[in-house]
VOGU-3710 file (C-alpha; in Angstrom, 3 decimals, decimal comma):
1> msrrvravvl> -119,117/-21,875/39,300  -116,874/-19,006/39,774  -117,840/-15,679/38,308  -117,104/-15,188/34,731  -117,037/-11,934/32,676  -117,146/-11,446/28,966  -115,250/-8,450/27,321  -116,012/-7,230/23,856  -112,910/-5,607/22,221  -112,284/-3,714/18,987
11> vegvvqgvgf> -108,774/-3,150/17,783  -108,201/-0,645/15,070  -105,090/0,277/12,977  -103,005/-1,869/10,802  -104,246/-5,087/12,351  -105,374/-7,185/9,313  -102,758/-9,253/7,365  -100,285/-9,055/10,271  -101,199/-12,248/12,116  -103,504/-10,600/14,614
21> rpfvyglatg> -106,183/-13,148/14,594  -103,681/-16,106/15,118  -101,960/-14,065/17,887  -105,264/-13,470/19,711  -106,203/-17,100/19,305  -102,894/-18,256/20,785  -103,118/-15,714/23,666  -106,660/-16,538/24,570  -106,317/-20,290/24,424  -103,043/-20,045/26,312
31> lgldglvgnd> -104,918/-18,331/29,115  -107,929/-20,708/29,068  -110,308/-18,099/27,858  -113,438/-18,754/25,714  -114,746/-16,484/23,004  -114,030/-15,564/19,343  -111,878/-13,276/17,116  -112,518/-12,006/13,602  -112,016/-9,205/11,119  -114,598/-6,603/10,143
41> ergvfieveg> -114,608/-3,404/8,191  -113,136/-1,540/11,135  -110,315/-3,835/12,287  -110,344/-6,881/14,519  -113,218/-7,701/16,871  -112,702/-9,897/19,900  -114,916/-11,373/22,519  -113,091/-13,168/25,516  -114,806/-14,824/28,519  -113,432/-16,175/31,714
51> apstveeflt> -112,311/-15,085/35,233  -112,098/-11,311/35,598  -108,398/-11,437/36,410  -107,666/-13,633/33,389  -109,568/-11,347/31,085  -107,690/-8,387/32,411  -104,393/-10,204/31,739  -105,534/-10,855/28,195  -106,327/-7,098/27,682  -102,996/-5,965/29,196
61> tlrkspppla> -101,016/-8,285/26,971  -103,031/-7,245/23,951  -102,148/-3,598/24,694  -98,480/-4,125/25,533  -97,304/-6,911/23,237  -99,244/-6,955/19,789  -97,848/-8,863/16,869  -94,596/-7,237/15,607  -96,072/-6,350/12,185  -99,268/-4,719/13,655
71> lverissglv> -99,625/-0,970/14,188  -102,335/-0,510/16,764  -104,074/2,836/16,762  -106,850/2,220/19,110  -108,172/-0,503/21,412  -111,719/-0,060/22,856  -113,408/-2,608/25,222  -116,446/-3,104/27,337  -118,246/-5,813/29,358  -121,282/-7,748/28,244
81> patgeagfvi> -123,172/-10,571/30,012  -121,254/-13,904/29,986  -122,682/-16,570/27,698  -121,036/-19,589/29,210  -120,075/-20,920/25,676  -117,004/-23,025/25,801  -113,970/-22,844/23,298  -112,307/-20,109/21,379  -112,690/-19,795/17,592  -111,615/-17,646/14,681
91> sgsatggprr> -114,956/-16,327/13,548  -116,035/-15,527/9,941  -115,519/-11,806/9,000  -118,183/-9,370/9,509  -119,253/-6,740/6,828  -121,738/-4,153/6,328  -120,476/-0,888/7,748  -118,226/1,852/6,459  -114,902/0,334/5,596  -112,160/1,809/7,769
101> alvspdvatc> -109,719/-1,068/8,321  -106,117/-0,441/7,223  -104,133/-3,118/5,362  -100,498/-3,946/6,037  -97,893/-3,043/3,397  -96,063/-5,940/1,751  -93,430/-7,409/3,899  -90,100/-8,744/2,820  -89,514/-12,524/2,840  -88,781/-13,660/6,371
111> adclremgdp> -85,731/-15,820/7,346  -87,910/-18,935/7,783  -89,287/-18,696/4,304  -85,913/-17,995/2,785  -84,556/-21,133/4,621  -87,385/-23,189/3,087  -86,728/-21,861/-0,326  -83,180/-22,782/-0,050  -83,771/-26,419/1,191  -83,858/-29,080/-1,507
121> adrrygyaft> -85,838/-31,292/0,856  -88,647/-28,714/1,354  -91,690/-28,698/-0,859  -91,252/-24,955/-1,395  -87,660/-25,255/-2,550  -86,954/-22,527/-5,036  -90,556/-21,432/-4,961  -90,707/-17,633/-5,734  -94,036/-17,127/-3,963  -93,287/-18,588/-0,643
131> nctncgprft> -94,714/-16,590/2,304  -96,137/-16,969/5,738  -97,973/-15,070/8,507  -94,822/-12,995/9,162  -94,129/-11,970/5,558  -95,237/-11,718/2,004  -97,681/-9,643/0,008  -100,594/-7,633/1,623  -101,478/-4,319/0,300  -100,808/-5,066/-3,326
141> ivhgvpydrp> -103,016/-8,223/-3,549  -106,088/-6,931/-1,627  -109,117/-5,482/-3,330  -111,406/-5,198/-0,292  -111,637/-5,373/3,360  -111,981/-7,318/5,704  -108,543/-8,762/4,674  -109,476/-12,374/3,884  -108,405/-14,544/0,976  -111,677/-14,086/-1,098
151> nttmaafamc> -110,862/-10,312/-0,968  -107,401/-10,818/-2,511  -105,972/-11,927/-5,839  -105,175/-15,255/-4,197  -108,925/-16,120/-4,470  -108,252/-17,607/-7,767  -105,864/-20,217/-6,236  -107,506/-22,942/-4,272  -105,169/-24,276/-1,483  -104,001/-27,826/-1,835
161> adcareyhdp> -104,334/-30,234/1,028  -100,938/-29,416/2,473  -101,402/-25,686/2,360  -104,900/-26,014/3,784  -103,569/-28,059/6,696  -101,069/-25,412/7,403  -103,633/-22,668/7,148  -105,975/-24,283/9,623  -103,410/-25,437/12,184  -103,007/-22,945/15,128
171> adrrfhaqpv> -99,389/-24,249/15,738  -98,228/-23,505/12,267  -96,774/-20,114/11,297  -99,024/-20,109/8,175  -102,164/-20,258/10,361  -104,690/-17,924/8,541  -101,972/-16,637/6,345  -104,069/-15,436/3,299  -101,540/-15,680/0,533  -100,365/-19,171/1,541
181> ccpacgprlr> -99,559/-21,347/-1,492  -96,952/-23,748/-2,855  -95,859/-25,113/-6,255  -98,746/-27,418/-6,238  -101,392/-24,850/-5,935  -100,123/-21,356/-6,209  -98,986/-18,984/-9,060  -95,934/-19,874/-11,086  -93,157/-17,982/-12,781  -93,277/-17,578/-16,593
191> lldsggeeia> -90,762/-16,010/-18,998  -92,329/-14,401/-22,001  -90,752/-13,123/-25,209  -91,593/-9,638/-26,650  -94,685/-11,192/-28,415  -96,056/-12,590/-25,275  -95,218/-16,183/-26,055  -93,913/-18,287/-23,197  -90,208/-19,359/-23,514  -89,606/-22,962/-22,609
201> gdpvegtarl> -87,230/-23,890/-19,731  -86,508/-22,615/-16,205  -87,715/-18,959/-16,145  -85,188/-17,835/-13,558  -82,242/-19,438/-15,462  -83,618/-18,015/-18,797  -83,889/-14,523/-17,303  -80,353/-14,732/-15,951  -79,110/-15,777/-19,393  -80,916/-12,893/-21,154
211> lgrggvlavk> -79,628/-10,352/-18,697  -76,057/-11,773/-19,126  -76,420/-11,249/-22,909  -77,325/-7,519/-22,415  -81,069/-7,875/-22,499  -83,600/-5,612/-20,884  -86,384/-7,353/-19,080  -89,748/-6,239/-17,545  -90,163/-8,267/-14,318  -93,833/-8,283/-13,174
221> glggyhlaal> -93,970/-7,658/-9,420  -96,789/-7,241/-6,931  -97,359/-3,573/-7,642  -96,230/-3,110/-11,261  -93,250/-3,834/-13,487  -89,541/-3,589/-12,585  -87,320/-2,929/-15,598  -84,152/-4,844/-15,189  -80,691/-4,727/-16,909  -77,265/-5,970/-15,924
231> aaradavtal> -75,489/-2,918/-14,326  -72,093/-4,258/-15,549  -73,327/-4,203/-19,163  -72,874/-0,689/-20,487  -74,890/-1,482/-23,640  -77,850/-2,753/-21,717  -77,871/0,232/-19,349  -77,598/2,578/-22,377  -80,543/0,731/-24,068  -82,574/1,095/-20,991
241> rerkhredkp> -81,816/4,784/-20,595  -82,803/5,418/-24,204  -86,121/3,593/-23,845  -86,935/5,366/-20,613  -85,651/8,792/-21,761  -83,633/8,897/-18,552  -80,194/9,971/-19,740  -78,800/11,327/-16,398  -80,960/10,296/-13,353  -79,339/7,327/-11,579
251> favmvpdlda> -81,001/4,004/-11,601  -81,449/1,891/-8,433  -78,912/-0,935/-8,149  -80,023/-4,282/-6,821  -77,631/-6,393/-4,739  -78,060/-9,708/-3,041  -76,677/-8,719/0,458  -75,057/-6,013/2,533  -71,512/-7,147/1,645  -72,224/-6,484/-2,040
261> arrlcdvdaa> -73,782/-3,098/-1,145  -70,739/-2,145/0,850  -68,458/-2,973/-2,125  -70,426/-0,353/-4,227  -71,206/2,391/-1,778  -70,932/3,572/1,854  -73,652/1,958/4,147  -73,992/3,511/7,630  -75,653/1,934/10,600  -79,079/3,583/9,914
271> eealltsrap> -79,010/2,441/6,303  -78,014/-1,062/7,320  -81,028/-1,153/9,602  -83,358/-0,063/6,801  -81,914/-2,498/4,165  -82,249/-5,448/6,574  -85,672/-4,408/8,018  -89,032/-6,131/7,418  -89,766/-3,446/4,755  -89,348/-4,729/1,187
281> pdraaaqarr> -85,826/-3,705/-0,062  -87,037/-1,157/-2,546  -89,134/0,686/-0,028  -86,282/0,673/2,511  -83,867/1,947/-0,043  -86,293/4,726/-0,906  -86,226/5,657/2,826  -82,539/5,683/2,758  -82,376/7,973/-0,265  -84,775/10,367/1,431
291> rgggaaggar> -82,333/10,534/4,293  -79,638/11,526/1,798  -77,770/8,269/2,260  -75,469/6,525/-0,180  -77,062/3,092/-0,481  -78,557/3,073/-3,942  -80,515/-0,077/-3,901  -82,121/-2,842/-1,834  -80,197/-5,521/-0,098  -81,928/-8,723/0,767
//
């Protein structure tokens, strides 16, 4: 048997909730390496075993081409005796030490998920909570690290057979995506009246109808509530100003896309990049405002 080496690697930074374990799994199995990958309280731990040159290739790729959502602060590695164990697995998370792992911010819905949401033939058609390894909630659903489903608010939602299949399939883009869900097993939208009673009918259509009539709604998001009114309704905006005691300070304006944003304000190249970035639209808009730009709201 040719000589084998086993490298032990620790990756620290924003490396949980960004598809790092599936990335490592694909990289290692693609190179024919054995070992394991998992989350712990520090970041992502990895063990890879194989020919020295192949292990070195793995480490080089890990350093040069991490997943796009990752922010790697430090990679440390060392050699330990080879075990001869075959196969590569995603290991259970390790806990016990000081919790230093960082968690990714929420990421705007990706093009693939938006395409599914707009496809009447897809099982996630029109489903507001569609997400995958490349997008969706992270920071605002977690209440502990390592970042695993039991440590998030999604722990209350057991995956259906279809979602579980996606979650466990290395070839699927939802492989180990902790917020994965669908209409059959995930959270659902509800429209409530001022007394907390649910209003019958489609909640999106009902919300649009109320906004069109000049209503002011509180939309529960991941990190709090968004107060919404139709910008073209002066009476609704006035009511919102009175309730918020915000007579003069501008409100953010939400628009569906860049064309709509350009009809309302000037959008330069830097602002366009921010508004179409992976950052959620409200966070990108805040960055634009800090730059002194003219885009007042998020485009998505």
